[in-house]
Backbone as CSV, one residue per row, in Angstrom:
resi,resn,N_x,N_y,N_z,CA_x,CA_y,CA_z,C_x,C_y,C_z
1,MET,78.905,-14.797,-43.284,77.644,-14.085,-43.109,76.664,-14.569,-44.184
2,PRO,75.474,-15.021,-43.794,74.511,-15.514,-44.782,74.013,-14.410,-45.700
3,ALA,73.546,-14.800,-46.872,73.053,-13.826,-47.852,71.782,-13.146,-47.364
4,GLU,70.994,-13.821,-46.501,69.736,-13.236,-46.028,69.944,-12.212,-44.925
5,ALA,71.156,-12.119,-44.379,71.407,-11.205,-43.262,71.283,-9.762,-43.726
6,CYS,70.727,-8.944,-42.873,70.562,-7.543,-43.206,71.786,-6.755,-42.750
7,GLU,72.046,-5.650,-43.431,73.244,-4.879,-43.134,72.960,-3.556,-42.448
8,ASP,71.751,-3.032,-42.559,71.393,-1.806,-41.869,69.963,-1.941,-41.347
9,PHE,69.537,-0.966,-40.563,68.229,-1.047,-39.901,67.084,-1.084,-40.908
10,LEU,67.112,-0.192,-41.899,66.031,-0.152,-42.887,65.990,-1.442,-43.694
11,GLY,67.150,-1.966,-44.031,67.203,-3.232,-44.751,66.609,-4.364,-43.943
12,CYS,66.864,-4.370,-42.635,66.299,-5.397,-41.757,64.782,-5.286,-41.691
13,VAL,64.278,-4.073,-41.551,62.825,-3.869,-41.469,62.159,-4.306,-42.762
14,LEU,62.712,-3.906,-43.898,62.119,-4.287,-45.173,62.214,-5.789,-45.400
15,GLU,63.302,-6.402,-44.993,63.440,-7.841,-45.175,62.458,-8.599,-44.299
16,LEU,62.277,-8.166,-43.053,61.296,-8.809,-42.184,59.881,-8.607,-42.700
17,TYR,59.602,-7.420,-43.243,58.257,-7.135,-43.745,57.943,-7.978,-44.974
18,THR,58.888,-8.053,-45.903,58.613,-8.776,-47.147,58.666,-10.281,-46.966
19,SER,59.342,-10.771,-45.938,59.440,-12.218,-45.770,58.152,-12.809,-45.228
20,GLY,57.345,-12.028,-44.543,56.094,-12.529,-43.986,56.336,-13.352,-42.750
21,ALA,55.267,-13.927,-42.208,55.384,-14.686,-40.967,56.044,-16.039,-41.193
22,ILE,55.790,-16.644,-42.340,56.314,-17.978,-42.605,57.632,-17.899,-43.368
23,GLY,57.898,-16.811,-44.034,59.136,-16.672,-44.783,58.979,-17.098,-46.223
24,ASP,57.921,-16.647,-46.877,57.644,-17.049,-48.254,58.755,-16.599,-49.199
25,ASP,58.588,-15.428,-49.766,59.609,-14.912,-50.669,59.988,-13.507,-50.235
26,MET,61.253,-13.180,-50.389,61.734,-11.876,-49.974,62.048,-11.003,-51.181
27,ASP,61.492,-11.362,-52.324,61.814,-10.633,-53.549,60.857,-9.481,-53.815
28,GLN,59.638,-9.577,-53.339,58.607,-8.628,-53.733,58.217,-7.743,-52.554
29,LEU,58.218,-6.446,-52.778,57.776,-5.487,-51.770,56.549,-4.772,-52.310
30,TYR,55.442,-4.881,-51.599,54.214,-4.190,-51.988,54.228,-2.827,-51.311
31,LEU,54.582,-1.802,-52.060,54.750,-0.471,-51.488,53.445,0.063,-50.915
32,GLY,52.334,-0.151,-51.616,51.045,0.318,-51.117,50.681,-0.321,-49.791
33,ARG,50.897,-1.615,-49.692,50.596,-2.317,-48.441,51.512,-1.849,-47.321
34,PHE,52.781,-1.639,-47.632,53.738,-1.173,-46.631,53.333,0.193,-46.094
35,VAL,52.943,1.110,-46.982,52.526,2.452,-46.569,51.239,2.372,-45.750
36,PHE,50.275,1.557,-46.203,49.015,1.418,-45.480,49.248,0.865,-44.082
37,ASP,50.037,-0.190,-43.976,50.304,-0.790,-42.667,51.016,0.188,-41.746
38,THR,51.968,0.933,-42.282,52.702,1.901,-41.462,51.779,3.011,-40.974
39,LEU,50.955,3.549,-41.861,50.014,4.597,-41.463,48.993,4.075,-40.451
40,TYR,48.559,2.842,-40.615,47.611,2.243,-39.685,48.225,2.150,-38.290
41,VAL,49.447,1.675,-38.217,50.108,1.528,-36.919,50.297,2.889,-36.262
42,VAL,50.726,3.885,-37.032,50.947,5.229,-36.480,49.623,5.821,-35.993
43,PHE,48.565,5.683,-36.784,47.261,6.224,-36.413,46.720,5.559,-35.145
44,MET,46.807,4.224,-35.081,46.308,3.519,-33.898,47.154,3.853,-32.671
45,GLU,48.451,4.037,-32.866,49.311,4.410,-31.746,48.925,5.775,-31.192
46,MET,48.608,6.719,-32.058,48.194,8.043,-31.592,46.880,7.964,-30.829
47,ILE,45.950,7.144,-31.303,44.669,6.990,-30.603,44.884,6.396,-29.214
48,PHE,45.674,5.330,-29.120,45.890,4.693,-27.823,46.686,5.577,-26.880
49,GLN,47.626,6.349,-27.411,48.355,7.281,-26.552,47.419,8.345,-26.003
50,GLY,46.488,8.812,-26.826,45.503,9.784,-26.357,44.597,9.204,-25.286
51,LEU,44.192,7.956,-25.470,43.343,7.309,-24.463,44.075,7.149,-23.140
52,VAL,45.292,6.665,-23.194,46.054,6.462,-21.962,46.342,7.806,-21.297
53,GLY,46.704,8.803,-22.084,46.940,10.137,-21.528,45.686,10.702,-20.888
54,GLY,44.541,10.514,-21.521,43.278,10.984,-20.950,42.935,10.295,-19.652
55,ILE,43.185,8.995,-19.583,42.912,8.251,-18.344,43.816,8.742,-17.231
56,ILE,45.090,8.965,-17.543,46.024,9.448,-16.516,45.636,10.846,-16.035
57,ILE,45.303,11.741,-16.957,44.912,13.102,-16.587,43.629,13.076,-15.760
58,ASP,42.667,12.237,-16.159,41.416,12.126,-15.421,41.663,11.596,-14.001
59,ALA,42.575,10.636,-13.870,42.871,10.101,-12.547,43.521,11.169,-11.655
60,PHE,44.415,11.956,-12.206,45.042,13.011,-11.406,44.063,14.123,-11.067
61,MET,43.126,14.400,-11.954,42.109,15.424,-11.664,41.166,14.927,-10.562
62,GLY,40.941,13.618,-10.527,40.095,13.060,-9.478,40.758,13.107,-8.106
63,LEU,42.081,13.115,-8.071,42.782,13.187,-6.798,42.817,14.605,-6.230
64,LYS,42.581,15.590,-7.078,42.669,16.971,-6.663,41.595,17.399,-5.714
């Protein structure tokens, strides 16, 4: 098993996050950036879920 292999889910997520797209260095974790990115994704997901839910509800109300 290679040393870079992850052993649990959280370890895999943190390793993928810190390695970047090209795979620079996996030694440094920017906690502020990690929290900001996570909150951004959660916030945008809630907005898009609300939009899709609104479109679906509006379409069903139009069929009534």
